[in-house]
N, C-alpha and C positions, 0 to 999 in steps of 0.2 A: 504494500500500500504506500502511496506517495506521501512525502512530508506534508503536503497540503492538507491531508486528512488526519490531523492530529489534534486539532482544537475541538471545543465543544460545538455541538450542532447535529443536524441530521444529514447523513450521507445520502446523496441522490445521484442519479444519472439523468440528464436532460435529453428527451427524445422529441424529434419533430417529425410529423407524419406527412406534411406537404411543404413544398418550397414557399417561403413567405408565411407559413403558418405559425401558430403558437408553439412554444417549447413547453412540454409537460414533464414534470418530475416523476421518477419512478425509483423505488427501492432497488439498490444494486443486486441484492439477493446473492451476494458472493461474486458477482461479475465485475471485472475491471475493464472499462471501455477505453477505446482509442478514438480519436477524432474522426478517423476514416471508417469506423465500424457502422454496421447496421445492427438492429436488435429486434428480437421478438418479445413483446411485452403483453401483460394482461391488462385489459381495460374493461370498462363497464359493458362494452359491446361484444367483448370476446377477445381472442388473440389478435394483435395488430403488429404490423411490420413498420418500422420507422428508422430514421437516420439519427445517429448520435449527434446531438447539437452541443452538448457540453459533457465532458468526461466526469468521473467521480469527483464530487466536491461536497463541501458542507454548506448547508443553508439553515437559516433560522426557522423555527416552527411557523412563524407568520407567513412564510413564503410557500408553505405546503398546503395543498388542498387534500383533506382527508376523505377517504382512506388512501394512503400511499400504496399504490399497487406495485407489484414486483416486475423486474426484468426477468423474463423466463430464461433467456440465453442470448449471448452475442450471436448474431446471425451467421450461419454456416453458408457455404456455397450452395448447398441444397436448398436452404431457406431463400437465398437470393434468387435462385432459379424459380422456385415456387412462386415468389412474389411477381416475377416477370410473367409467369403463366397466368397469374390472377389478373394482371393488367390487360392481357389479351382477352381473357374471358369477360372483363368489364366492358370492353368495346363491343363485343358480340352481344352482351346483355343489353347494352344501351340501344343498339340497332333494333333488337327484338322488341324492346319495350316501346320504342317509338312507333312501331307497327301496331302494337297492342293499344296504344293511346288513340291512334287513328281509328282502330276498330271500334273502340268504345266511344268515339266522338267526344273526347274530352278537350276542353280549351286550356291546354297546359303545354309548356315548352320544357322538354327534358334537357338537362344540362350535363349531368354526369352520373355514372353508375359506379358503385364502390363496394367491393367485397371485403369482409374481414379476412384476415390472413388464413384462418382455417375454413373459410367459405361457409361459415355457419349462419351468416347474415348477409343480405344484399340490399344496399340502400340506393335509392334513386333520388337525385336532387332535381327539382323543377321550379320554374317560375310560372306565375299565373296572376291575372288581375284581381281575382277574388278567391273565395273558398271553392274547393273542388271536391265533389263526392266521388272518391276513387275506390270505394269499397269493392266494387265488382272487378276493377282493374287489379287490385291487390290479390284477390282470389285467383284470378287468371294467371298472374305472375307466379304465385306460390305453387300452383299446380304444374307450371312449366319448368321452374328452376328447382323445385323440391328443396327449398330452404326458406328461412324467415325473410320476409320482405318488409321494407320500410320505405315509404315515400315521404320526403321532407321538402317542404316549400321554403324557398330562399328568396332574398331580395335582389334588386338589380345590382347593388354593389357586390354582393356575394357572387352573382353571375359573372361579373367582370373579373373577380378574383379567380374563379374556377377556370374561365376561358383563357385569360391572359391576353396579351397584345401589346401594342406600342402606343404610348401617349403622344400628345401633341408636341412634347419635348423631344420625341424621337427615341426615348428610352422605354424599356419594358415597364408595364404598370407597377407602381409602387406597391399596390395591394397584393400583387401576385409574386412579388420578389422579396420584400423585407418588412412590410407592415403587417403585424399579426392581428391588429384590431382596427375597427373603423371608429374614428372619433367624430365628434360634432364639428361641423365646419359652418362658418357664417360669412355673410357678405362683408361684414366689418373687417374680416381678415384680409379680404381682397383690397378693400379701401386702404388699409394700413400699409399694404405692400405696393400701393400706387398702381394697381392693375386696372385695366379696362373692366367696367362692369357689364360689358357685353357677355351674355350667358354663354355664347359659343366660345368665348376666349377663356373662360374660367371654369368650364365644366369638363369633366372627364368623359371617357367613352360610355360610361354608365348613365350619363345624363345628369349626374349630381355634381356639386362643387368638387373641384379637384382635392384629393387628400393632401397634396403637398402644401396647400394653403395652411393646413393645420400644423404639420410638423415643422414648417419654417416660421410659424407665427411667433413662437417664444423668442427667437433671435431678433425678429423685427421689433417686438415689444421692448426688449432690452435696449436696443439701439435707439428706438424712438424716445425712450425716457431720457437719454443722454443728449438728445438733439433739440435745440430750440424750435418750437412749432412755427408754422407759417403765421405771419402777422405779429410775431414777437418783435419787440424793440431791443436792439442789441448795440453794444459799443464795440466798434472795430478799430483797427489801427488807422483807418481813414475817416473815422468819425461815427456818429450815431446814425443808425439806419433801421430799416424794417425787413424782416425775413420774408422773401417771396417764394422760395423753393427750398426743399430739403432733400438730402440723399443720406438717410440714416446708415445704410450699410457702408458707404464710403466715408461717412463722418464729415460730410461737407454741407454747407448751406450757401444759398445765393441771397445777397442782401442789397437792397436798394439804398445806396448812400449818395446823397446829393444828386438824385436823378440818374445815377449810374449803377448798373447791376454788376456786382462783383462777387466772386466766389471765395469763401473762407473755410478754413478748418473750424469745426464747431468749438474745439478747445482753445482757439485763438480769439474768441469773442466773449464778451461779458453780457449776460442777459440782464436787461434793465426792467422789462415787463413782459408778460405773456398774455395772450387773449383769454377771455373767459371761456372755459370749456363748455361746449354744447352737449346736451344729452343726446347720445346716439341711439335712436330707436331701433336700429338694425340689430342691436344686441338681443332684442326680444323677438323681433318679427321675422328675421331672415335666417334663423338657425335651421339647419337641416338635421333632423334627428337620425340616429343610427337605425339601421335596418337589421 
């Protein structure tokens, strides 16, 4: 056992089941993991196959969601091959389920099929505008696949996370690569980042406000606090003037001094007064809830 695991705490191994998904903690159960390993673990759904996201380490009790289930074993080549076979079966199951949905004339869009590692359960993820009565579909699928069937409705953000793709920035979706959770995003965040409020400019492929507005927000808030706001009166090396434009990330401001617009570092000016802050109603009205 490594020197890292000598202090007080609960020893865990972190497992991730999808790229960009959450990391879940499991009891090592005597297993020592490496960063390149895969593992077979026990979950509430049954046996699952996942990638080691963090090796054996100690965490506090507050970081653990009870009950802490065990790592059954570090995956062998046989396990890895079995998982690859399951992925092929999932594609076939998805195609068959799509035909079943059409047969039952259900207004739902299938997104993904997912087997547990031991194939004891098959889950289909779908999107729909409202509630769907899929009881007959479940019976049909259960008789076809001879295993437990679950149909789970997901939101449009989850659909984008499952499907993946490229954002308007040209990079893969944040949600499908490194963001484990969806956070609330508001119009105010776009305003504070001086972005166009055109919905097509600040919305992702899912049609909701882009996730990057949220995870970049804290940096903007920190820099904005250090930057004199527009309409502030400041003292510069060239005299007293009024701030007409700010660039918080660069730490610069543009000041109207004697009818001349000049650029200064924010740390090189002294704030004499700031405008009265207006209540921003967007905090309450333009928040997009999680799905």
